[in-house]
N, C-alpha and C positions, 0 to 999 in steps of 0.2 A: 626611476627605472620603469621600463615598459612592462606591462602585464603580458601574459601569454596571449590573451585575445587581441591586444593591441599589436603585438608582433605578428600574429597570423594575419590580421587585417592589413598591415603594412606589406607583408609578403604577397598577399593576394593582389594588392595594387601594383607592386613592382613586377610581378610575373603575369600580369593580366592578359597580355597579348599571347604569350606562350600558352597560357591556360585556355584562352579562347581557341587557339589552333588545335589544342588537344581535344576540346569539346567538339570541334568540327570533324576531326578525324574519327572520333568515337561515333558520332552521329552517322557519318558515311558508312562505317562498318555495320552499325546496327540496321541501317536502311536496307542493306543487301539481304537481310534475313526476312524482311516484312512480306515479300511475295509468297513465302512458303506458309504463311498463316492460314490455317484451316478452321472449320467450324464443326463441332459435333455435340449434339445434345442427346446422344443415345444413353440408355439406362446404365450401360456398363461402366460409364465414367464415374459412377457413384460407388464402385466396389473395387477393393484392392485385387491385384491379379491372383493372389493366392486365397481369396475369400472362398469359404466352402460353398456359399450360395451361388457365386459366380461360376465356380468349377462345376457345380451340379448342373447349372443351366447349360454350360458348354457341353457337358456330357449328354444332356438331353438333345442338343442340336446334332451331336455326332451320331446319336442313335437313330433319330427320326428325321434328320435333315433340318435345314433352316426353317424355323417356325414363323418367319416374317411372311405374312400373307397380305396381299393387296387385292381388295375387291374392286374390280373394274365394272361399273354399272353403265350399260349402254341403252339409251332410250331412243326409239325410232317412232315414226309416224304410224307404222303398221305393226301388227302383232308378230312376235317372233315364234308364236306357237302355231306355225303353219309350215308347209313344205318350203316355201320361199324364205320364211323367217329362219327356219333351222339351217338352211343353206348359208344365210348371212352369218348365223352364229358360228357355223363351222369355219367360214372364211376368216372371221375375226379371231377365232381361237387359234388358227394357224398363224395369223399375223402376230398375235401376242406371244406365241410360243417361240417365234424366231427372234424376239428381242433379246439382245445379249444380256445375260444375267438372270434370265428366267429359267426355272427348273421344270415346273409343270404348270399346266393350265387346265382347270376343270370348268366345264360348261355343259349345257344340255346336249351338246354334240359329242362330248367325250365321256360322260358318265353313263354307264349302261342304264337302260330303261328300268331294269329290275331294281335299281337303287332309287326307288321312288322318293324316299325321304330326302336324299341328297338333291335330287332333281327339283323338288318343290322349292328349295332355297335358291335355285338358280334362275327363276323367272317370276316376275310379278304376277299378281292375280289377274290383271288385265292383259298380260302377255306382251305389253309394249316395252318393258324393261327386262333386259337379260343381264345376268351376273356372270362374271368370269373370275374364278378364284385363282389368283396367280401366286404360286409358291416360288419365291426367289431362290437363287442358287447359293454359291459360295458366300459365307458370312462376311469375310473380309472384303471381297469385291463389292458386295452390296453396300457396306458401310462407306466405301470409297466413292461409289458411283451412284448412290441412291437417287440423287436429283436427276441425273441423266436418264437413269432407267425409268423413272416415273414419267418424265417427259416423253420418252419413246413409247411407253405403254399408252399414254393418252393419244399420241399420234396414230399408233397402230390400231387402236380401237375405233377410229373415226374415218372409215372409208368414204364418208360423205353423207351429210344430212342427219347425223346422229348427235345426240347430246351425251357426252362422256363425263362420268364422275368417278373419282377415286376415293377410296376409304381404306383405313388400316392404320396400325400403329406407326408403320414406316412413313405414311403420308403425313401424319401429325408431326413426327420428328423432323422430316424434311421441311415442313412449314416453319417449325420453330428455328431450324437452322437458317432458313432464308430470312425470317423476320429478325433474327439476331444479327445478320450481316447487312441487310438492306434497309428495312424500315427503322430498325433501332439505330443504324449508322446515321441515317438522315436526321433523326432526332438528336443523337449525340452531337452531330455537327451544329444543329440549330441551337442546342443548349450551350455549346461552347461559344458560338457567335454571340448569343445573348450575354453570356458572362463577359466577353470582351467589350461589348457595347456598354455594359454597366461599368466596367473598368474605365472606359473612356470618359464616361459621365463623371465618375468620382475623381479620376486622375487628371482629366482635362487636357492632356498633352499626348499627341499622336506618337512621338518618339518614345515616351515612357511605355505606352501601351504596346508598341511594336517590340520593345525590348522584353516585356513580359510575355508576349506571344512567343518570342524566340525561346525563352527559357522553358515555357510550358511544352512547346513542341519538341524540343530536344529531350526533355525528361521523358515524355511519352514515347518517343521513338526508341530511346535507350531501353525502356522497360519492355516494350512490345518486341523489340529486336531480340532481347535475351529470351523472352517467352517463346518466340519462334525458333531460336537457336536450339532450345531443348525439346523441339518437336511437340510443343503443346498446342492444343486446339481450343479456340474460344467456345464458350458455352453460356448458358443463361446466368451463370454465377460470375465467371471470370471476365465477361464482357464489361463488367463495371471497372476493371483495372484502369483503362485510360482516364475515366472520370475521377477515380480516386487519386491518381497521379496529378491530374489537373488541379484538384482541390489543394493538395499540399504545395505544389509548385507555385500556384497563385498566392497562397498565404505567405510563403517564404519571400516572394518578390515584394509583396505589399509591405511586409514588415521592414525589409531593407530600404525600400523607397521612402517610406514614412520616416524611418530613422535618419536617413540622409537629409530629407527635407527639413527636419527639426534643427539641424546644425546652423550656426550663425552664417548669414549670407556673406559676411565680409571675409570669411575664411576662403582659402584656396579650394579648388575642386578636390584636390588630393586629400586635404585635411577633412573636408566634409564627408567624402566617400569612406575614407578609412575609419573615421570616428563613428559614422553611422553603422558600418559593418561590424565594428568592434562592439557596439551596444547590443546588437541582435544576434551575434554569432552564437553565443552560448544558449540563449533561449531557443533559437531555431534548431540548434543541434539537439537540445533536450527534447523538443517536440517531435523531431524526426525519429529519434531513438525510441521514445515511448510509443509512438505510433507503429514503428517497425517491430518492436517487441510484441505489441498487441497482435499484429498480424502473424508473427512467428508462432504465437500460441496456437493458431489454427493448424499448424503443421502437425500437431499431436493428434489431430482428428483421424479416426479410422476411415473417413470418407476421402478418397483421393482428390475429388474435385474441391473439397474444402481445404485440404492440405495444400493444394496447388495455389489457391487464392492466397493462402497465408504466405507461402514462399515468395511468390512474385509480387504480392502486396508489399512485403518488407523491402524487396529489391526496388520497387517503385518509389517508396518513401525516401530511401537513400539516394536514388537517382534524382529525385526532385531537389533534395538538399544540395547535392554535388553540382547539378546543372546551374542552380541559382548562384552559387559562389564561384563557379568557374566563369560564368558569362557576365554577370552583373557588373563586376569591377571594370571590365573592358567597355561594356555598354555605357556605363555612367561616366566614362572619361570623354565621351563624345559631347561637344558643346551643346548641340540641340537636344540631347537627352538629359533633361534636367528635371528632377521631381519637383512638382509644385509645392509651395508652402501651404500647409493645411489651413483651410479657412476656419477650423475650430468648431464647426457645427456638430459634427459627429463626436468630437471629443467632449463637447459640453453636454451632449445628450447622454453619452455613456457615463460621465461623471454624475449627472443628475440621477440616472438610474441607480448607480452605486450608492449615492447619498440616501435614496429612499430606503434601501436595504439597511444602511447603517443607522438611520434615524428611527426606523420603525421595524426593528428586528422581529418582534413577536408577531406582528401583522404579516410580515413577509413569510416567516416560517410557517404560520398557520395556513396561509394561502397555498404554499407548496405542499404542505401535509394533505390538504384537501385534494390537490391534484393527484398526489400519489395514491390516495384512497380510491379516487375515481379510476385511476389507471389500473390498480390491482383488480378492481371489479371487471374492467375490460379484459385483463389478462386471463381471468378465469373463463372468459368466453371464447378464447382463441381455440380454433380447431386445428389439430395436427393432421394434415392430410395432403395429398398431392393429386392433381387432376390435370393431366398433360393438355388435353384439348381445351380445358378451361382457361388456359393462358390466352386463348384467342377470343376475339369478340364474337358475340352471337351472330353477327352478319358476315363474319369472315368466310371466304369461299370454302375453306376446308371444313368448317363446321356445318355449313349449309349442305355440302355434298355428303357428309357423314349422316346428317339428319335425313336426307333424301333416301339413302341406302337403307337406313333402319326403318323408315316408314314404309317403303315400297317392297323391300326384300327381306326385312327382318333384321334383328341385331346380328352383328357379324363378329364381335370381339370374342375370340376363343379363350376358354379357361381350361387348361390342360391338367390332367392327372396321369400318373403312371401307376401301374399295378405290377408288383414284383412278387413272385412266388417260385417255388421249386418247379412247378409245371403250370404256366398260366393258361394252357389250353385244357386243363382239367375241366370237365363239364360242370362240376360244382362251382368252380371259380367263375366260369362263363355265365352260369345262372345268377351268380352274385352280381356280375356286371350288368345283366339285364335288370335285375332288381334295383340296382343303384340308378340306372338310367330312368326307370319309371318314377322312382322316388324324387330324383332331382328335377324331372320335368314338372312335378307337382309344385315346385317352389316358384314363387312369384317372378323371380328375375332370371330363371332359366327358360330359354325359348326353344332350344334344340339340343340334341345330344348326338354324338357320333362315336362309334367304336368299331372294333374289328368285326363284331357280329353284324353290324349294319353293312359293312363292306362284303361280308360273306352272304348277304341276302337272307339273314335269319331274323325274322320278325321279333320285335321286343317282347311280344306276348307268347312266343314259342320257346319253351325251355330248351336250352342247348342239350341238357341231359336226356331229353326225349328223342334226340336224333339217333340214327343207327350208329353203331360203333365204326369209327374211321371216317364218318361223314365230315367232321370238322377238318380233319387233316386233308381230305380230298378237296374240299372247297378252298382251303387255304392254298393248296398247291395250284389250283386253277387260277386263283386271284394273283398269285405271284408270277404266273406265266403270262396271263393276258393283261394284268394291270399291276406291274411290279412297283410302280411309283406309289400307288394307293396302298399296297400292302406294306411298303417300307415305312409309310407314315403311321401305320397302325400297330405294327409289331416289329420289334428290333431283332437283330440277329442274336442278341443275348437272351431273347425270350421275355422281353418286357412289353407289357401291353400299354397302349396309350388310349386314354379316354378323354374326349373333348366335349365341352358344353358351351353353348352360345349364350351370351349375355349382352345387355346394352352397354354402351360406353359408360364406365363408372370411375369414380375416384379410387385411389389405392385403399382407403379405409373401407369403402363399400365392397370392393373385391375381397378384402380380407374377411369381411363378415360372410359373404357368399361362400367362400371356400370353407369356412367353419360349418355352415349349414349343410353343405354337400358331404363333408366328412362325418357329420352327425348322423346322416341317414344311410351311411355305407354299412352293408351287412357283413363285412369280412371279419373273420376271427384271427386267432393267432397263426403266425406263419405266413400271413398275406399282408403285404404293405401297400397301402394306398397313400400316395403322396402328391400334393399339388406341385406341379413342375412347369417348366416353360417360362415364357415371358411374364405372364400375369403373376406367377408366384414370386418371381424376382422383383417385380414392380411393387408388390405389397410390402416386402421386407424393408423397403426404404423408409417407411413411415417412422418406425421406431428408431432408425438410425438418425433421422433428422433431429429428433428430440435430444438424443444423446450428444450429437454434434453441437447443437446450439448451447446446451448447458455446459458441456466440457470446454468448448472453445471460449465462451464468455467468461467462465469462472477463471480459467487459466490466464486469459488476457488481463482480467481485472487484477489478479495477483501480481503478474509481471509488471504491469503499468504502475500499480501502487508501489511496488518495491523500487522501481526506477525513479519515481517521483521522490520517494523517501531518501534515496541515495543522493539524488541531484540537489534537493533542497536542504538535506541534512537536518530535517525537522519532522518530528512525529506529528505535531499539530497540523502542519501544512498537508502532510500525507493523509491524515484523517479527514481534513476538509475536502480533499480531492475525491473521497469516496462518494458522499452524497452529490457532489457537483457532477460526477460522471454517471452515477447510477440513475439519478432522477430522469435525465433525458432518455435513457434507454428504457426505463420503466414506462415513461409517458408514451414512448413510441410503440412499445408492445401493447400498452393499454389501448392506444388508438387502433391498432390492428384488430384487437378484439371487438371494439365498439363498431367499427365499420365493416367487419366481416372478412378481413384479409387473413387467410390461413397461414400457418407455419408449414411451409412445404419446401420443395427443392429450390424454389426461387428466393425464398426468404430465410433459408436455413442459417445463413450467416449474418442476418441483418443486425442482431444485437452486437456482435463482435465488430462488424464493420463500422457501425455507428459509434461505438466506443473509440475506435481508432480515429474517427473523424473529429470527435468533440474534445478529446483529451488535450489537443493543442491549446485551445483557449484557456483551459484550466492551468496548464503549465505556465503560460505567459503571465497570468494574474497571480499565481501563488509563488513564483520564484522570488527569492530574496532580492531586495533592491540592491543594485550594484553599488559597492563602495560606501554603504551606509549601515548603521546598526539599528535601523528603524524597527519598531515593533510590528507585529503581524498586521494590525489594522492599518498602520501608516504605509507599510510595505504594499499591501493590496491596493490602497488608494494611489500610491505612486505609480504602480504598474498599470492601473486603469487609466491614469492620466497620460502615460506615455504610450501604452499599447492598445488602450480601449478603442480608439478611433480606427486603428488598423483591423482589430478584431471585428468591429461592427461592419467595416467596409467589406472585408472578405466574406462575412456571413451574408450580407445583402447580395453580393455578386453571385455567390455559390447557390444560395436559395433560389435566385432567379433561374439559374441554369438547371437546377434539380427539378424545379416546377415544370419546366418545359418537358422533361422526361416523363412527368406525370401524365402527359397527353399521348403517350405511346400506345399503339394498337396492341403490342405485346404486353400483357398485363404484368409480367415479371419486371419489365423495364419501368412501367408506370409505377408499380409499387415501390421499387427502389428509389425512383426520383422523388415521389411525394413524401415517402417516409423519411428520406434523408434530409429534405428541406425542413420538414417539421422538427426533426431531431436537432438540427443545427440551430434553429431559432430558439427552441427550448433551452439548448445548452448555453447560448449566449445570455439569455435572460437569467438562467440559473447562476452562471458565473458572476454576472454583474450585480445581482440582487441577493442571492442566498449566501454566497461566500462572505460578503461584508457583514451580513446579518449574523451569521454564525460566529464570525471573528469578534464582532461587537459583544455578543453574549459571553463568549469565552473570556474576553478581557474584563468584563464587569465581574464575572464570577471570580476570576483570579485576584482582582483588587479586593473583593470582599474577604477572601481568604488571607490576604497579605496583611500583617499587623501594621505595616507602614503605609498601606494603601497604594503601594506601587505594584505595577504589573511585572513582577520579576520574571515570571515564566514567559510572558510575551516578549520581553526584552531579549531574553536568551534565544528566542526563536526568530 
């Protein structure tokens, strides 16, 4: 009587051309969605729509307008601090103002001379560089057209003979968006091509490689088509999806191809293909399910970007499995698509590695223990932080232009606070604002401050309470009449004051510290609320969320994967062995991050869970019970290494090569993902091939010592 897996394999063969047609139709439908794929690395993608922090930030924008500021620095041959220079500034100011999407432009031609503090920040000491502070308009329009707006600003600021540089958070995010789609895409393509080259080297037949390419491409198109269908945008985290699908799709293909190649050559093609598929159908299903469940654990995260990776990562894993078994039967029925018989070198190498672990268990375990200790030391050195501009190389255009602006015009990054009270125009409160400005300017990292008092032309050393009664209201009325835009950015209709401080470009953790220092020197008492608000405040809150997302996602994934392995293998001992086999590569990778200084940030927030999803496949293939036998645990592991070890080594070599190419990316988030993934997969393979047999050997020896007959009864039952 045929087993269920034999029946499924036979059905896949009988319906192979209908299934291939189905795959083609699904691919065509998914392809129609790909043109709508967009990119967004804005900070808001890290917060749920109903998150209090995000709602507060949007309330801030509604009160004071879009807080995205672009600094346009224009450098000429002659000084702008002259009659002709000021005329050029006025001309450029007008050109910038008429760019669609711009709300206001501040320059030495638009800011009154009485506002000397503000004007000093708008021109360099030598007069050759003029700054134009561009406040963008509608938030949604800005997000949709940011790249176009920045291009138009650059063009409008260069009437001829000028060097134009742009700086600001929006410039950084636009650069990350472009790098995610252009530079990273080139490297992703290069990595995939290298993987395919390595596949050709190990498989040695163009038809087989072409078939693998087809499966990989179809699985990727399906995944990204569904991703686009749900109106999702790519970002620094989810851009890893195509590579993750590629990993699983290649692994499934290699396992099927190697299984077919192992069948007797005198059998018919149908017998070889159906028997090969039957052998790997259950293991591939188990590995896809465990990996998918691991990604689904990410959906429990409070961070939308992490939950999205979990949802579509799981979809991608299942897409890879389905694509492989829909397409491979039809492809393998073609005469010139014939998997080569393995030459045995990889199989012999994997068996040799396995035997070292089995024969020298204590030595192997001690070596891994030392590695874990070293990794734990490295983990203690990991910094939890995020620094957006730090993802770019030191010589990247955006970083060079930002450095130029900070050097010649001063730090430009605003750190906003709001002051709420029953009457924010009370002279005592305004005196407190002046006191806070003076105290904050004494801090090392605060280079300028700006408040309603500055806009009202009240010197910071002139107490507001010393002014005649009604003077504040009169000046505010004049400001609202002659400069309504400036007034609107300083005081809202609800009577909330905005207070801004200038600081250098900093990481989120550094901004967090600076916010605390400013709050510590604030002189306000009960009934007056001083609160960090705006972009910088939202930026800093992401640090603690990163840690919680990493811990919660990894712990949940580990539990789900462990439970799945236990159910699939029906063995507690095999499940327990899977724990160190999957924990050690993750610990080693995190330890490497600590030793080489890679922070735990928005780009690496899911690295532990993603790595766990990548490496669990090898463990499942090695720990699964041997088909049709009652072999004990040691023998079962050796049988699985003998049949699947070569395929595992082959896929690890191919994928490590591709991941290492990503390590050359200019965008550091891509480079970190590539290098760390390659390291994790290599450690995972060595762990599975050496540590698993070592632990199984010790477990067997202990069981024999406990058994009065000397038989390993527990092992036999497992």
